C-alpha angles and dihedrals in degrees: 000000000000092000092047092047092048092050091048091050090049091050089054094045095254097125096152093055093053093044091051092058093050093046093051096051096039090052091049091052092048093051091049091052091048093051091049092050093048091051092050091049092050092050091050089048090058089068088065088073089073114069119249092227138029136197108246120195116224121222107292092019122134136210091251113104091209091061089089117156093117093297092136137034136190112238136171110267092235088064093059118112134200109276097031117132118228131198112219113192124199111285095019127120117240112251101207144011110269151120128281110247099178140359134040130250146144116255125200102219098162090123089065109029102018092234108155096215133056113263121231112239128199135162111311096026122122121241131189135223114258095026119123124244109218111183132002131030117268134200108211130190112217108239101172135042109254089243089059098045121127091252091051090049089053089058091049092047093051091050093045095046092047091056092057089073093058099082092063090052091047090051091054091049092051091053091051092049093050092049090049094050091046093051093049091048092048091049091053090050092049087055100039103042097056089042090054090049091056103268120147115270094231093050091048092048092048091050091048093048091047088051092052091050097049093041091051109118097230092119091046091052093047091044087072105033106053096054093045096042091046089051090049091052092047093048090048091056089054098049105271118109110201112194102213145357090257089057093050091052093048093048093072092049094066114119101168129053127209121181135193117222115213112062092001109061090012134048092245094234127100116244130192109249106157134045114185117175110195121238111270095025092101089213126134117221089255092050090049091052093046090052094049094042092050091054091046095045095099092044124104093200114122091234091052092050089050091054093048090048091050091050092050092048088056092048094242121164113233122210121223117276112226129187091015117190134170129207115196113240093009112059145249133300128201140159107248120180091337095311127108103236123192123189122184151085115353090214091059101035104040121073093206130037111267120226089206092053091048090050092051093048091046087055089056098259129132104240120220123190124213120205127187117198089345095307122111110244103168151338131235129205123211128183141173104257120228116248117261108267094014095125097050090045092051091048092050093046091047090054091052100042112022123103095163137055088230092064144123098046131202113223113192143152090216125102121283095246094054090044092050092051093050092045090054092049095048100036100248108151101196130052134193107181135179093034127161118211095267090050090053088053090050090051091051092047091051087060094045092049090057090058099265123139100220127214107200122192120193145137114202134079086251088063096052097089092048091049090052093046094050123088086242127015122197122188131200107247103209100038098028122114118240094251091049092052091050095043095048121089092220137017129215098219097196097031090245109150090192089076092066100070091050090048092052091051091047091050091052091049090049090053090052090052090048089056091047091050094047090052091047093047091046092052092050094046093046093048094047093045092050090047090052094046100040101032135009115286111192112230095236090051091047091051091046092050092047095048092040092056089048092052092044096054089043093055091046091056094046090066087087091068090079117103089229089064089066091057096040096047 
């Protein structure tokens, strides 16, 4: 239809009108192809998280690198089989999903579960392909084929969820095709019927060409794009990048909210929140912190860095740490001011369960025990702090999207206690904790199957499938992983959740303007077509009416470019 309309416009001297139609639809097709290519590239890039090779131990091999004698070999990870034994050295990524057979270490598995801190691993614990071993060598038995690993399933889930959006696009294309065929057929009839009834050929051709011009859907196309593109530009100025006009329209349709925890509602970094010297230690809270921070100063563990940061913020002087040693899953030991100081897990360091540690953990903190010369002297509590403005943003989003008292919902791979504490602080009524990526997808799909249009907000690779499965996915820009940013429909550039409620209101206003413009365009097209068919519409007047309606709906949509539109919603 676009080619026929452009040729007709050219025949009548209206070159600009024909060219405008072709440019609009060609640009739309190019942007769609670009978005598809970017998504495919990001999914392929996810596979880079898993190492290309792995160290496989041969029968009789050990976990000791010096064993030599052909006891180990480097093989491509795709050649691994269930039952193989892998050697994972410190700093290496794990090549397959499996179970630890020997060794202890701390594994950063935030890409899979979203947990902000490395997880201590010991024999019998499960590990995942693509996660990073921090300290300690591990021997791991391969339990899943590499093609069926959690990281591979994430790729499959992203691809599968992305395809579920295609039918809507196909429906829109079918409507456009039918309109085009109908307009061409009607134009031929407008030419042929008068000609068959004895009208002059030139007059019939002029009427038919005028009909094609005034029935051309330029105004209809622009009825949609200016409001949505203006809303996109306005949202971009305020820190929310929306990837397309379709996304902007969908944003306002969300009626259920699902939120990730770590890096989304929280800052993603542990912070010291509790200082508890034990009775008899004769230590002040500041002295307890100085002792623990001095011992942790050489450590690279996130908890150790959090303690050192807290001590510096309080202006505490830290003594030198001598004879430093670190035991994965247990803690660190150092000689500080003549005392042997140990900082680590209460479960590993304390002979008897501590009521204080239990209290801290019940409150959602990560408890850390401090021992001096083998005697417990205090406990520290660390937690992942909520983002500034998270609670008001959640309340505003809930008011805009929630149709149930059980929404919004917090979906996290973290433990239930930490999730419950954050939910209480930010006003989220429902919690689903301890979730792997496929379980997050299942939770989102449960909501969609009940008729909800889900807005999912997340930041990590583990959130990417859920973002793709949701009606709308929004990623955190600063803390978000590359795949998450590419999979999401929109990106919060500055990680400010407060921009989302304003964006939802703006989207809904844009949709109202789209309806206004469609009605306005429909009235103009119907009036001009009837004028041409029933009376005699001069070609210049037809072109003026067509172009005038196009300009009018365009200007109406551009009202959303104003900064005040962001506040008004």
